[in-house]
mmCIF file of the C-alpha atoms, coordinates in Angstrom:
data_MODEL
# 
_entry.id   MODEL 
# 
loop_
_atom_site.group_PDB 
_atom_site.id 
_atom_site.type_symbol 
_atom_site.label_atom_id 
_atom_site.label_alt_id 
_atom_site.label_comp_id 
_atom_site.label_asym_id 
_atom_site.label_entity_id 
_atom_site.label_seq_id 
_atom_site.pdbx_PDB_ins_code 
_atom_site.Cartn_x 
_atom_site.Cartn_y 
_atom_site.Cartn_z 
_atom_site.occupancy 
_atom_site.B_iso_or_equiv 
_atom_site.pdbx_formal_charge 
_atom_site.auth_seq_id 
_atom_site.auth_comp_id 
_atom_site.auth_asym_id 
_atom_site.auth_atom_id 
_atom_site.pdbx_PDB_model_num 
ATOM 1   C CA . UNK A 1 1   ? -53.031 140.204 -57.708 1.00 0.00 ? 1   UNK A CA 1 
ATOM 2   C CA . UNK A 1 2   ? -54.593 142.893 -55.542 1.00 0.00 ? 2   UNK A CA 1 
ATOM 3   C CA . UNK A 1 3   ? -53.798 143.427 -51.906 1.00 0.00 ? 3   UNK A CA 1 
ATOM 4   C CA . UNK A 1 4   ? -56.325 145.248 -49.815 1.00 0.00 ? 4   UNK A CA 1 
ATOM 5   C CA . UNK A 1 5   ? -55.266 147.264 -46.835 1.00 0.00 ? 5   UNK A CA 1 
ATOM 6   C CA . UNK A 1 6   ? -58.136 147.688 -44.468 1.00 0.00 ? 6   UNK A CA 1 
ATOM 7   C CA . UNK A 1 7   ? -58.270 150.958 -42.595 1.00 0.00 ? 7   UNK A CA 1 
ATOM 8   C CA . UNK A 1 8   ? -58.767 150.650 -38.861 1.00 0.00 ? 8   UNK A CA 1 
ATOM 9   C CA . UNK A 1 9   ? -59.821 153.273 -36.345 1.00 0.00 ? 9   UNK A CA 1 
ATOM 10  C CA . UNK A 1 10  ? -57.792 153.146 -33.165 1.00 0.00 ? 10  UNK A CA 1 
ATOM 11  C CA . UNK A 1 11  ? -58.079 155.209 -29.995 1.00 0.00 ? 11  UNK A CA 1 
ATOM 12  C CA . UNK A 1 12  ? -54.849 155.637 -28.053 1.00 0.00 ? 12  UNK A CA 1 
ATOM 13  C CA . UNK A 1 13  ? -54.136 157.474 -24.845 1.00 0.00 ? 13  UNK A CA 1 
ATOM 14  C CA . UNK A 1 14  ? -50.697 158.956 -24.398 1.00 0.00 ? 14  UNK A CA 1 
ATOM 15  C CA . UNK A 1 15  ? -49.395 160.334 -21.139 1.00 0.00 ? 15  UNK A CA 1 
ATOM 16  C CA . UNK A 1 16  ? -46.520 160.815 -18.771 1.00 0.00 ? 16  UNK A CA 1 
ATOM 17  C CA . UNK A 1 17  ? -45.280 162.685 -15.728 1.00 0.00 ? 17  UNK A CA 1 
ATOM 18  C CA . UNK A 1 18  ? -41.466 162.727 -15.950 1.00 0.00 ? 18  UNK A CA 1 
ATOM 19  C CA . UNK A 1 19  ? -39.348 165.423 -17.575 1.00 0.00 ? 19  UNK A CA 1 
ATOM 20  C CA . UNK A 1 20  ? -40.803 167.868 -20.083 1.00 0.00 ? 20  UNK A CA 1 
ATOM 21  C CA . UNK A 1 21  ? -44.268 166.322 -20.175 1.00 0.00 ? 21  UNK A CA 1 
ATOM 22  C CA . UNK A 1 22  ? -45.510 168.460 -23.101 1.00 0.00 ? 22  UNK A CA 1 
ATOM 23  C CA . UNK A 1 23  ? -42.448 167.653 -25.185 1.00 0.00 ? 23  UNK A CA 1 
ATOM 24  C CA . UNK A 1 24  ? -42.848 163.913 -24.616 1.00 0.00 ? 24  UNK A CA 1 
ATOM 25  C CA . UNK A 1 25  ? -46.493 164.130 -25.723 1.00 0.00 ? 25  UNK A CA 1 
ATOM 26  C CA . UNK A 1 26  ? -45.441 166.078 -28.812 1.00 0.00 ? 26  UNK A CA 1 
ATOM 27  C CA . UNK A 1 27  ? -42.713 163.567 -29.669 1.00 0.00 ? 27  UNK A CA 1 
ATOM 28  C CA . UNK A 1 28  ? -45.142 160.669 -29.155 1.00 0.00 ? 28  UNK A CA 1 
ATOM 29  C CA . UNK A 1 29  ? -47.713 162.281 -31.482 1.00 0.00 ? 29  UNK A CA 1 
ATOM 30  C CA . UNK A 1 30  ? -45.036 162.820 -34.144 1.00 0.00 ? 30  UNK A CA 1 
ATOM 31  C CA . UNK A 1 31  ? -43.782 159.228 -33.942 1.00 0.00 ? 31  UNK A CA 1 
ATOM 32  C CA . UNK A 1 32  ? -47.308 157.802 -33.921 1.00 0.00 ? 32  UNK A CA 1 
ATOM 33  C CA . UNK A 1 33  ? -48.196 159.785 -37.047 1.00 0.00 ? 33  UNK A CA 1 
ATOM 34  C CA . UNK A 1 34  ? -44.978 158.619 -38.742 1.00 0.00 ? 34  UNK A CA 1 
ATOM 35  C CA . UNK A 1 35  ? -45.068 154.962 -37.723 1.00 0.00 ? 35  UNK A CA 1 
ATOM 36  C CA . UNK A 1 36  ? -48.643 154.011 -36.838 1.00 0.00 ? 36  UNK A CA 1 
ATOM 37  C CA . UNK A 1 37  ? -51.004 156.100 -38.933 1.00 0.00 ? 37  UNK A CA 1 
ATOM 38  C CA . UNK A 1 38  ? -52.751 159.403 -39.459 1.00 0.00 ? 38  UNK A CA 1 
ATOM 39  C CA . UNK A 1 39  ? -53.949 161.186 -36.339 1.00 0.00 ? 39  UNK A CA 1 
ATOM 40  C CA . UNK A 1 40  ? -57.413 162.343 -37.384 1.00 0.00 ? 40  UNK A CA 1 
ATOM 41  C CA . UNK A 1 41  ? -58.541 163.739 -34.053 1.00 0.00 ? 41  UNK A CA 1 
ATOM 42  C CA . UNK A 1 42  ? -57.002 164.579 -30.713 1.00 0.00 ? 42  UNK A CA 1 
ATOM 43  C CA . UNK A 1 43  ? -58.419 165.688 -27.406 1.00 0.00 ? 43  UNK A CA 1 
ATOM 44  C CA . UNK A 1 44  ? -57.206 168.611 -25.412 1.00 0.00 ? 44  UNK A CA 1 
ATOM 45  C CA . UNK A 1 45  ? -54.361 167.795 -23.057 1.00 0.00 ? 45  UNK A CA 1 
ATOM 46  C CA . UNK A 1 46  ? -55.585 166.981 -19.577 1.00 0.00 ? 46  UNK A CA 1 
ATOM 47  C CA . UNK A 1 47  ? -53.718 166.940 -16.311 1.00 0.00 ? 47  UNK A CA 1 
ATOM 48  C CA . UNK A 1 48  ? -54.498 164.417 -13.602 1.00 0.00 ? 48  UNK A CA 1 
ATOM 49  C CA . UNK A 1 49  ? -53.311 162.996 -10.357 1.00 0.00 ? 49  UNK A CA 1 
ATOM 50  C CA . UNK A 1 50  ? -51.380 159.710 -10.696 1.00 0.00 ? 50  UNK A CA 1 
ATOM 51  C CA . UNK A 1 51  ? -53.696 156.676 -10.750 1.00 0.00 ? 51  UNK A CA 1 
ATOM 52  C CA . UNK A 1 52  ? -52.649 153.688 -8.644  1.00 0.00 ? 52  UNK A CA 1 
ATOM 53  C CA . UNK A 1 53  ? -49.684 155.331 -6.902  1.00 0.00 ? 53  UNK A CA 1 
ATOM 54  C CA . UNK A 1 54  ? -48.610 158.551 -5.203  1.00 0.00 ? 54  UNK A CA 1 
ATOM 55  C CA . UNK A 1 55  ? -46.270 160.993 -6.903  1.00 0.00 ? 55  UNK A CA 1 
ATOM 56  C CA . UNK A 1 56  ? -45.728 164.735 -6.607  1.00 0.00 ? 56  UNK A CA 1 
ATOM 57  C CA . UNK A 1 57  ? -45.978 165.408 -10.378 1.00 0.00 ? 57  UNK A CA 1 
ATOM 58  C CA . UNK A 1 58  ? -49.321 165.138 -12.154 1.00 0.00 ? 58  UNK A CA 1 
ATOM 59  C CA . UNK A 1 59  ? -49.698 163.299 -15.459 1.00 0.00 ? 59  UNK A CA 1 
ATOM 60  C CA . UNK A 1 60  ? -50.463 164.948 -18.766 1.00 0.00 ? 60  UNK A CA 1 
ATOM 61  C CA . UNK A 1 61  ? -52.757 162.802 -20.921 1.00 0.00 ? 61  UNK A CA 1 
ATOM 62  C CA . UNK A 1 62  ? -54.258 163.082 -24.385 1.00 0.00 ? 62  UNK A CA 1 
ATOM 63  C CA . UNK A 1 63  ? -56.454 160.771 -26.450 1.00 0.00 ? 63  UNK A CA 1 
ATOM 64  C CA . UNK A 1 64  ? -55.725 160.331 -30.147 1.00 0.00 ? 64  UNK A CA 1 
ATOM 65  C CA . UNK A 1 65  ? -57.947 158.898 -32.855 1.00 0.00 ? 65  UNK A CA 1 
ATOM 66  C CA . UNK A 1 66  ? -55.675 157.223 -35.400 1.00 0.00 ? 66  UNK A CA 1 
ATOM 67  C CA . UNK A 1 67  ? -56.401 155.635 -38.778 1.00 0.00 ? 67  UNK A CA 1 
ATOM 68  C CA . UNK A 1 68  ? -54.037 152.758 -39.559 1.00 0.00 ? 68  UNK A CA 1 
ATOM 69  C CA . UNK A 1 69  ? -53.625 149.806 -41.881 1.00 0.00 ? 69  UNK A CA 1 
ATOM 70  C CA . UNK A 1 70  ? -51.556 147.958 -39.276 1.00 0.00 ? 70  UNK A CA 1 
ATOM 71  C CA . UNK A 1 71  ? -52.817 144.892 -37.451 1.00 0.00 ? 71  UNK A CA 1 
ATOM 72  C CA . UNK A 1 72  ? -53.562 145.332 -33.762 1.00 0.00 ? 72  UNK A CA 1 
ATOM 73  C CA . UNK A 1 73  ? -50.485 143.420 -32.585 1.00 0.00 ? 73  UNK A CA 1 
ATOM 74  C CA . UNK A 1 74  ? -48.169 145.152 -35.051 1.00 0.00 ? 74  UNK A CA 1 
ATOM 75  C CA . UNK A 1 75  ? -49.500 148.537 -33.929 1.00 0.00 ? 75  UNK A CA 1 
ATOM 76  C CA . UNK A 1 76  ? -49.067 147.549 -30.275 1.00 0.00 ? 76  UNK A CA 1 
ATOM 77  C CA . UNK A 1 77  ? -45.448 146.502 -30.890 1.00 0.00 ? 77  UNK A CA 1 
ATOM 78  C CA . UNK A 1 78  ? -44.693 149.812 -32.633 1.00 0.00 ? 78  UNK A CA 1 
ATOM 79  C CA . UNK A 1 79  ? -46.263 151.759 -29.751 1.00 0.00 ? 79  UNK A CA 1 
ATOM 80  C CA . UNK A 1 80  ? -44.025 149.895 -27.312 1.00 0.00 ? 80  UNK A CA 1 
ATOM 81  C CA . UNK A 1 81  ? -40.975 150.720 -29.449 1.00 0.00 ? 81  UNK A CA 1 
ATOM 82  C CA . UNK A 1 82  ? -42.010 154.393 -29.418 1.00 0.00 ? 82  UNK A CA 1 
ATOM 83  C CA . UNK A 1 83  ? -42.246 154.252 -25.622 1.00 0.00 ? 83  UNK A CA 1 
ATOM 84  C CA . UNK A 1 84  ? -38.750 152.761 -25.414 1.00 0.00 ? 84  UNK A CA 1 
ATOM 85  C CA . UNK A 1 85  ? -37.330 155.361 -27.818 1.00 0.00 ? 85  UNK A CA 1 
ATOM 86  C CA . UNK A 1 86  ? -38.705 158.103 -25.552 1.00 0.00 ? 86  UNK A CA 1 
ATOM 87  C CA . UNK A 1 87  ? -37.034 156.709 -22.448 1.00 0.00 ? 87  UNK A CA 1 
ATOM 88  C CA . UNK A 1 88  ? -39.772 154.536 -20.958 1.00 0.00 ? 88  UNK A CA 1 
ATOM 89  C CA . UNK A 1 89  ? -38.347 151.975 -18.561 1.00 0.00 ? 89  UNK A CA 1 
ATOM 90  C CA . UNK A 1 90  ? -39.855 148.723 -19.828 1.00 0.00 ? 90  UNK A CA 1 
ATOM 91  C CA . UNK A 1 91  ? -38.059 146.499 -17.296 1.00 0.00 ? 91  UNK A CA 1 
ATOM 92  C CA . UNK A 1 92  ? -40.258 147.363 -14.353 1.00 0.00 ? 92  UNK A CA 1 
ATOM 93  C CA . UNK A 1 93  ? -43.968 146.758 -14.159 1.00 0.00 ? 93  UNK A CA 1 
ATOM 94  C CA . UNK A 1 94  ? -46.744 148.295 -12.143 1.00 0.00 ? 94  UNK A CA 1 
ATOM 95  C CA . UNK A 1 95  ? -47.890 151.861 -11.719 1.00 0.00 ? 95  UNK A CA 1 
ATOM 96  C CA . UNK A 1 96  ? -44.971 154.267 -11.546 1.00 0.00 ? 96  UNK A CA 1 
ATOM 97  C CA . UNK A 1 97  ? -43.737 157.585 -12.935 1.00 0.00 ? 97  UNK A CA 1 
ATOM 98  C CA . UNK A 1 98  ? -42.858 157.506 -16.649 1.00 0.00 ? 98  UNK A CA 1 
ATOM 99  C CA . UNK A 1 99  ? -41.749 159.674 -19.535 1.00 0.00 ? 99  UNK A CA 1 
ATOM 100 C CA . UNK A 1 100 ? -44.448 158.322 -21.832 1.00 0.00 ? 100 UNK A CA 1 
ATOM 101 C CA . UNK A 1 101 ? -47.121 155.674 -21.833 1.00 0.00 ? 101 UNK A CA 1 
ATOM 102 C CA . UNK A 1 102 ? -49.151 154.692 -24.899 1.00 0.00 ? 102 UNK A CA 1 
ATOM 103 C CA . UNK A 1 103 ? -52.205 152.550 -24.254 1.00 0.00 ? 103 UNK A CA 1 
ATOM 104 C CA . UNK A 1 104 ? -54.572 151.115 -26.844 1.00 0.00 ? 104 UNK A CA 1 
ATOM 105 C CA . UNK A 1 105 ? -58.123 151.893 -25.757 1.00 0.00 ? 105 UNK A CA 1 
ATOM 106 C CA . UNK A 1 106 ? -60.021 150.597 -28.800 1.00 0.00 ? 106 UNK A CA 1 
ATOM 107 C CA . UNK A 1 107 ? -59.139 148.963 -32.106 1.00 0.00 ? 107 UNK A CA 1 
ATOM 108 C CA . UNK A 1 108 ? -62.266 149.425 -34.252 1.00 0.00 ? 108 UNK A CA 1 
ATOM 109 C CA . UNK A 1 109 ? -64.993 147.752 -32.207 1.00 0.00 ? 109 UNK A CA 1 
ATOM 110 C CA . UNK A 1 110 ? -62.943 144.581 -31.765 1.00 0.00 ? 110 UNK A CA 1 
ATOM 111 C CA . UNK A 1 111 ? -62.480 142.588 -28.598 1.00 0.00 ? 111 UNK A CA 1 
ATOM 112 C CA . UNK A 1 112 ? -59.016 141.033 -28.125 1.00 0.00 ? 112 UNK A CA 1 
ATOM 113 C CA . UNK A 1 113 ? -57.616 139.068 -25.236 1.00 0.00 ? 113 UNK A CA 1 
ATOM 114 C CA . UNK A 1 114 ? -54.222 138.387 -26.741 1.00 0.00 ? 114 UNK A CA 1 
ATOM 115 C CA . UNK A 1 115 ? -51.743 139.076 -23.965 1.00 0.00 ? 115 UNK A CA 1 
ATOM 116 C CA . UNK A 1 116 ? -50.025 141.434 -23.849 1.00 0.00 ? 116 UNK A CA 1 
ATOM 117 C CA . UNK A 1 117 ? -52.755 143.270 -25.832 1.00 0.00 ? 117 UNK A CA 1 
ATOM 118 C CA . UNK A 1 118 ? -56.207 143.388 -24.293 1.00 0.00 ? 118 UNK A CA 1 
ATOM 119 C CA . UNK A 1 119 ? -58.733 145.557 -26.159 1.00 0.00 ? 119 UNK A CA 1 
ATOM 120 C CA . UNK A 1 120 ? -60.832 147.359 -25.133 1.00 0.00 ? 120 UNK A CA 1 
ATOM 121 C CA . UNK A 1 121 ? -58.473 148.486 -22.398 1.00 0.00 ? 121 UNK A CA 1 
ATOM 122 C CA . UNK A 1 122 ? -59.627 146.560 -19.350 1.00 0.00 ? 122 UNK A CA 1 
ATOM 123 C CA . UNK A 1 123 ? -59.499 149.444 -16.845 1.00 0.00 ? 123 UNK A CA 1 
ATOM 124 C CA . UNK A 1 124 ? -60.495 152.417 -18.984 1.00 0.00 ? 124 UNK A CA 1 
ATOM 125 C CA . UNK A 1 125 ? -64.056 152.548 -17.595 1.00 0.00 ? 125 UNK A CA 1 
ATOM 126 C CA . UNK A 1 126 ? -62.607 153.053 -14.088 1.00 0.00 ? 126 UNK A CA 1 
ATOM 127 C CA . UNK A 1 127 ? -60.286 155.912 -15.023 1.00 0.00 ? 127 UNK A CA 1 
ATOM 128 C CA . UNK A 1 128 ? -61.550 159.441 -15.360 1.00 0.00 ? 128 UNK A CA 1 
ATOM 129 C CA . UNK A 1 129 ? -58.204 160.533 -16.859 1.00 0.00 ? 129 UNK A CA 1 
ATOM 130 C CA . UNK A 1 130 ? -59.067 158.275 -19.828 1.00 0.00 ? 130 UNK A CA 1 
ATOM 131 C CA . UNK A 1 131 ? -62.793 158.934 -20.060 1.00 0.00 ? 131 UNK A CA 1 
ATOM 132 C CA . UNK A 1 132 ? -62.637 162.740 -19.900 1.00 0.00 ? 132 UNK A CA 1 
ATOM 133 C CA . UNK A 1 133 ? -60.425 163.236 -22.988 1.00 0.00 ? 133 UNK A CA 1 
ATOM 134 C CA . UNK A 1 134 ? -61.988 160.266 -24.805 1.00 0.00 ? 134 UNK A CA 1 
ATOM 135 C CA . UNK A 1 135 ? -65.475 161.703 -24.301 1.00 0.00 ? 135 UNK A CA 1 
ATOM 136 C CA . UNK A 1 136 ? -64.253 164.956 -25.803 1.00 0.00 ? 136 UNK A CA 1 
ATOM 137 C CA . UNK A 1 137 ? -63.524 163.359 -29.203 1.00 0.00 ? 137 UNK A CA 1 
ATOM 138 C CA . UNK A 1 138 ? -65.710 160.216 -29.204 1.00 0.00 ? 138 UNK A CA 1 
ATOM 139 C CA . UNK A 1 139 ? -68.648 160.692 -26.813 1.00 0.00 ? 139 UNK A CA 1 
ATOM 140 C CA . UNK A 1 140 ? -70.984 158.454 -28.835 1.00 0.00 ? 140 UNK A CA 1 
ATOM 141 C CA . UNK A 1 141 ? -68.535 155.596 -29.462 1.00 0.00 ? 141 UNK A CA 1 
ATOM 142 C CA . UNK A 1 142 ? -70.038 152.459 -27.931 1.00 0.00 ? 142 UNK A CA 1 
ATOM 143 C CA . UNK A 1 143 ? -67.900 150.238 -25.745 1.00 0.00 ? 143 UNK A CA 1 
ATOM 144 C CA . UNK A 1 144 ? -68.158 146.812 -27.426 1.00 0.00 ? 144 UNK A CA 1 
ATOM 145 C CA . UNK A 1 145 ? -68.338 144.894 -24.137 1.00 0.00 ? 145 UNK A CA 1 
ATOM 146 C CA . UNK A 1 146 ? -70.460 147.178 -21.964 1.00 0.00 ? 146 UNK A CA 1 
ATOM 147 C CA . UNK A 1 147 ? -72.716 148.465 -24.745 1.00 0.00 ? 147 UNK A CA 1 
ATOM 148 C CA . UNK A 1 148 ? -72.541 151.983 -23.294 1.00 0.00 ? 148 UNK A CA 1 
ATOM 149 C CA . UNK A 1 149 ? -71.350 155.169 -24.931 1.00 0.00 ? 149 UNK A CA 1 
ATOM 150 C CA . UNK A 1 150 ? -68.166 156.823 -23.714 1.00 0.00 ? 150 UNK A CA 1 
ATOM 151 C CA . UNK A 1 151 ? -70.288 159.722 -22.433 1.00 0.00 ? 151 UNK A CA 1 
ATOM 152 C CA . UNK A 1 152 ? -72.367 157.258 -20.388 1.00 0.00 ? 152 UNK A CA 1 
ATOM 153 C CA . UNK A 1 153 ? -69.250 155.537 -19.043 1.00 0.00 ? 153 UNK A CA 1 
ATOM 154 C CA . UNK A 1 154 ? -67.825 158.913 -18.023 1.00 0.00 ? 154 UNK A CA 1 
ATOM 155 C CA . UNK A 1 155 ? -71.068 159.797 -16.265 1.00 0.00 ? 155 UNK A CA 1 
ATOM 156 C CA . UNK A 1 156 ? -71.035 156.485 -14.356 1.00 0.00 ? 156 UNK A CA 1 
ATOM 157 C CA . UNK A 1 157 ? -67.333 156.574 -13.442 1.00 0.00 ? 157 UNK A CA 1 
ATOM 158 C CA . UNK A 1 158 ? -66.691 156.754 -9.708  1.00 0.00 ? 158 UNK A CA 1 
ATOM 159 C CA . UNK A 1 159 ? -62.961 157.555 -9.955  1.00 0.00 ? 159 UNK A CA 1 
ATOM 160 C CA . UNK A 1 160 ? -62.361 160.241 -7.273  1.00 0.00 ? 160 UNK A CA 1 
ATOM 161 C CA . UNK A 1 161 ? -59.088 161.528 -8.763  1.00 0.00 ? 161 UNK A CA 1 
ATOM 162 C CA . UNK A 1 162 ? -59.149 165.015 -10.213 1.00 0.00 ? 162 UNK A CA 1 
ATOM 163 C CA . UNK A 1 163 ? -58.790 165.601 -13.962 1.00 0.00 ? 163 UNK A CA 1 
ATOM 164 C CA . UNK A 1 164 ? -58.516 169.101 -15.402 1.00 0.00 ? 164 UNK A CA 1 
ATOM 165 C CA . UNK A 1 165 ? -57.764 170.700 -18.750 1.00 0.00 ? 165 UNK A CA 1 
ATOM 166 C CA . UNK A 1 166 ? -54.056 171.504 -18.942 1.00 0.00 ? 166 UNK A CA 1 
ATOM 167 C CA . UNK A 1 167 ? -53.245 175.190 -19.088 1.00 0.00 ? 167 UNK A CA 1 
ATOM 168 C CA . UNK A 1 168 ? -49.725 175.949 -20.164 1.00 0.00 ? 168 UNK A CA 1 
ATOM 169 C CA . UNK A 1 169 ? -48.183 178.561 -17.934 1.00 0.00 ? 169 UNK A CA 1 
ATOM 170 C CA . UNK A 1 170 ? -46.582 181.406 -19.870 1.00 0.00 ? 170 UNK A CA 1 
ATOM 171 C CA . UNK A 1 171 ? -42.856 181.628 -19.235 1.00 0.00 ? 171 UNK A CA 1 
ATOM 172 C CA . UNK A 1 172 ? -41.657 184.600 -17.236 1.00 0.00 ? 172 UNK A CA 1 
ATOM 173 C CA . UNK A 1 173 ? -39.310 186.981 -19.058 1.00 0.00 ? 173 UNK A CA 1 
# 
């Protein structure tokens, strides 16, 4: 008997604004590549103002293109376990500071409304901190609900919050 493992293309956004933000992104990438699938493309790291709440520390965000044989719900569960392992407080909801957040933006060109997983991410088209890095690695990917490319969604986005390419500051000696 043969078992076929279908390969899926998934776009994830990882980000956080507590602690060593770069280190948390690095740890998340490592765990995603070990437990979810091969990271085949990644955007630059972008810095942005917090979305939905005020905080004095900006978020670092990065979009990853991942190839996986996992189902969408299995992948989602693993991403939540990665968040927990990196200190994410899963007991509180809402927009708040965090060590790491992993959101599923797309799973192939599928549309899921299987709470807690909703794909495509329901607010991504309103968030420049998602669209800027996503457009860097997948500008021509078409949103399966809106029928628009990521580049077009970025162009139409009215999010006023600033997003800029992260520049690591050299340590003083």
